[in-house]
C-alpha positions in Angstrom: -55.9 -12.1 -100.3 -57.4 -13.3 -97.0 -54.2 -15.2 -96.2 -52.0 -12.2 -97.1 -54.0 -10.0 -94.7 -53.9 -12.6 -91.9 -50.2 -13.1 -92.5 -49.6 -9.4 -92.3 -51.6 -9.1 -89.1 -49.7 -12.0 -87.6 -46.4 -10.5 -88.7 -47.0 -7.3 -86.8 -48.1 -9.4 -83.7 -44.9 -11.5 -83.9 -42.3 -10.6 -86.4 -40.4 -13.9 -86.1 -43.5 -16.1 -87.0 -43.4 -15.5 -90.8 -39.7 -15.8 -91.6 -38.5 -18.8 -93.7 -37.4 -21.7 -91.7 -34.6 -24.0 -93.0 -36.1 -27.4 -93.5 -33.0 -29.3 -94.5 -29.7 -28.9 -96.3 -27.3 -31.2 -98.2 -23.6 -30.6 -98.7 -21.6 -33.1 -100.7 -19.0 -33.5 -103.3 -18.2 -36.1 -105.8 -15.6 -37.0 -108.3 -16.3 -37.0 -112.1 -13.4 -38.1 -114.2 -10.5 -35.9 -113.0 -12.5 -33.1 -111.2 -14.4 -32.6 -108.0 -17.9 -31.2 -108.1 -19.4 -29.5 -105.0 -23.2 -29.6 -104.4 -25.0 -27.5 -101.8 -28.8 -27.7 -101.5 -30.8 -25.8 -98.9 -34.6 -25.9 -98.6 -36.6 -23.3 -96.7 -40.3 -23.3 -95.8 -42.5 -20.3 -95.2 -46.3 -19.9 -94.8 -48.4 -19.1 -97.9 -51.7 -19.9 -99.5 -54.1 -20.3 -96.6 -53.0 -23.3 -94.5 -50.3 -24.5 -96.9 -46.5 -23.8 -96.8 -44.3 -22.8 -99.7 -40.8 -24.0 -100.3 -37.8 -22.1 -101.5 -34.8 -24.1 -102.7 -31.3 -22.7 -103.2 -28.8 -24.8 -105.0 -25.1 -24.3 -105.7 -23.3 -26.8 -107.9 -19.8 -26.0 -109.1 -16.3 -27.3 -109.8 -13.8 -27.4 -107.0 -11.7 -24.6 -108.5 -14.8 -22.3 -108.6 -16.0 -23.0 -105.0 -14.2 -20.1 -103.4 -15.6 -17.7 -106.0 -19.2 -18.9 -105.9 -19.7 -19.8 -102.2 -20.1 -16.1 -100.9 -22.9 -15.5 -103.4 -24.7 -18.7 -102.3 -24.3 -17.7 -98.6 -25.6 -14.2 -99.3 -28.8 -15.7 -100.9 -29.3 -18.0 -97.9 -28.8 -15.1 -95.4 -31.2 -12.9 -97.3 -34.0 -15.4 -96.8 -33.8 -14.9 -93.1 -34.2 -11.1 -93.5 -37.2 -11.1 -95.8 -40.9 -11.4 -94.9 -43.4 -13.1 -97.1 -46.6 -11.2 -96.9 -46.4 -8.8 -99.8 
């Protein structure tokens, strides 16, 4: 509870301080038999639990023919992380 209160106070002092920050991302594709698999992996860090950080990982793995259908949902999840605050 102490960390949540401090985080909330700091959020109101600087609203950019407690948004998730992208730590790294991986984009690759590979061939398995006669199909192409796409793999997208994004990791975000945000403050939590006293002096520790928490990590949110978002992964998209799909066949080549499903990429156009699945990519917008993946991008929507990534962009939503930048809009949310982690103090509730």
